[in-house]
N, C-alpha and C positions, 0 to 999 in steps of 0.2 A: 504494499499500499504506499502511496506517495502523497505527501502533503506539499502544496505550493502556496505560499502566502504573498500577498501584495499589499500595497497601501492605498488609503484614500488620498484625494487631492490634498495639498497643503501649500502654504505660502502664497495664498491668493489664486492658485491654479484652479481650474474647473475639471481637470482630469489628471489621472496618474497612469502612465503607461505600464507601470509594474503590475497593477491590478488587471488591466486589460490583457497583458501578455500571460499572466498567471492563469486566467480563466481559459484563454485559448489553448494554452499548453495542456491544461488538464483535459480539456475536451478531446484533443488529439490523442493523448495517452489513453483515455478511456475507450475511445473508438478503436484503438489498436489492441485492446485487451489488457492494458495495465491499469489497474484501479488507481484513480487519483482524485484528490479533493483540493479545491481552491478555497482559501479564506482571506477575506479582506481585514487588514489591521488598521486601527486608528493611528494617526500620526501624533501620538501623545506619549510622553515619557511615563513609564509605569503602567498605564492602561494598555499599551501595545504588548508589553510583556505578559500581562494577565490574560489578554485575549489569545496570545500564543499559547499560554499554559492550558487554557480551556480547549484550544484546538488540538494540542498534543494529547489531551486526556481522551479525545475521541478516537485515538488510535487503536492498536499499535501501528506504527509506520516503519517502513524499511528505509525511507529516504525522505528528508525534509529540505526543501529549497525555500529560503526566504529571499524575496526580491524587492528592490527598492529602486527609486529614480535618482540618477546622478546627472543632473542637468549640466551640460558642457562636455561630458565625456563622449567620445565618438564610438566607443565599443562596448560590448558586453564585458563587464569587469568581474572576474572570478575572485572574490575577496579571500585573502589568505589568513587574516587575523582579526579577531575582535578584541578590543581593549576595554578594561573595566573603568570607563570614565564617561560621564555625560557632561558635555561642554557646548551649550547651545549658542549658535551665532544669531539665531532667530527664534522667537517663541514657537512652541508647538501649537497644534490646533486648540488646545485648551488654555493657551496663554502661559504655559510653564516655560521657564528658560533656566534650567539648572546650569550651574557653572562649577566645574571641578568637583562633581559629585560622583560617587561610584554607582555603577549599574546595580551591583550586588554587594552590599557591605560585607567585607571579610572575604570576598571571593578572590580567586586568582587574578594576577595582573592581566592576563589575557588567555584566549583559547585559539588554537589553530582550527581552521576548517577541516572537516574529516572527509571532504570530497577528494577524489583523485584529480586535483586541479590541473596538472600537466596533461593527463590523458583527456580531460574535457577540453582543454585549450586545443590540443592537437585535433580532436574530432570537430571542433568548431571551425578551425582553420581549414580543414579538409573539406568542410561543407560550404566554404566561402563566406562565413559569417565573421565579421570583425570582432576580435575578442583579445583579451589580455588577462594576465594575473595581476591583481592590484594588491599593493602592500598596505593600504589604509582604506577603511570603510567610513572614515570621518568620526565625528563625535556627536552626531545628531541622533535621531530616532532610528535610522538604519543600523548604526553600530549598536545602539541600545538593544534592538531586536536580535541582532546577530549574537551579541554576547549572552543575552537571556536565553536564546535558543540553545547555545552550546553549554551554558550552565545548567539548564533544565535537563539536558540529555547526558550530562557527565556521568550519571549513574545508570545509563542505559547503553552499554557497549554494544556495538553491532549496528546501531542506527547511524547511517551516514547523513551528514547535515552540513549546510554552508549557506553562504549569502552571495547573491548575484546582483550587481547594479546594472541597470539599463539606461541608455540615453533618452533624451527627449524624443517624443513622437513628432513627426513632421508638422502636424497641426499646431504644436506648441511653439514652433519657431518659424512662423510663416515668412518672416523676413530673411530667413536663410543665414543669419549671422552666427548661429551656433549649430553644431553637428546634431543630426538626428537619425533615427532608424525607424523603419516601418514596424508597427507593432506585430504584424504577422511573422517578420524575421526574428524579432526578439522571442516570440513564442516558440518558433521553430528551434531557436537556440536553446531555450529552456528544456524543450523536449530532448534535444541531443544530450544535454547535460545530465538529464535524469537517466536516460538509457545508458550512457557511458558510466555513470556512477554505480548503477546497478550491475553492470556487466564487468567491471574492472576490479579485480582482487587487489592488485598492488599498483600504485602509480608508477608512471614512467619518469625517467630523467630527461628533462627538456629545459634549456635555458629560457627563463622568462622573468628574470629579476629586474631590479631597477638600480641605477646609479645615484639616484637622489629622490 
């Protein structure tokens, strides 16, 4: 069973491609015989983690993909690490703006994704979908959910999980000044990530680091 989460709109936006892509991806996976569920999370510190907890309780799941929007990025970003800090540049949808607060008091400094990131990257590249391994998921609600996901699954070995950032959808950048990607392509990418994660026992070695 697969769980894919996306987010509601935030920051004055009227749509969020992470949720649209999550829904399309789960539809495709279900149509192909792989049971999958999509859940929309609020863009709110704390509440997003609780909504995620409730979604996980409806499992069990073999794979969990959390998805969020990273406006300005040109590719699907496979996030490597979640860090235990909330540091909001803008308020969330409930007006909360924590600064230098832990996601989980007393929790580890960070968690690595348990997805086979390099194998997923290779599969996306082979499918012609722009992708990268990212070394930071930020310190906003996306990282909050990524950390909460890994923290909640720390006692559930065998469940693969991680976070994927998607670019803007074209309708969000009608002036063309920022990169975008069709939601259908994002969804196809999420489907590839899910299939690769379920079929790859051990990740591959592939250079995808960063110099800064």
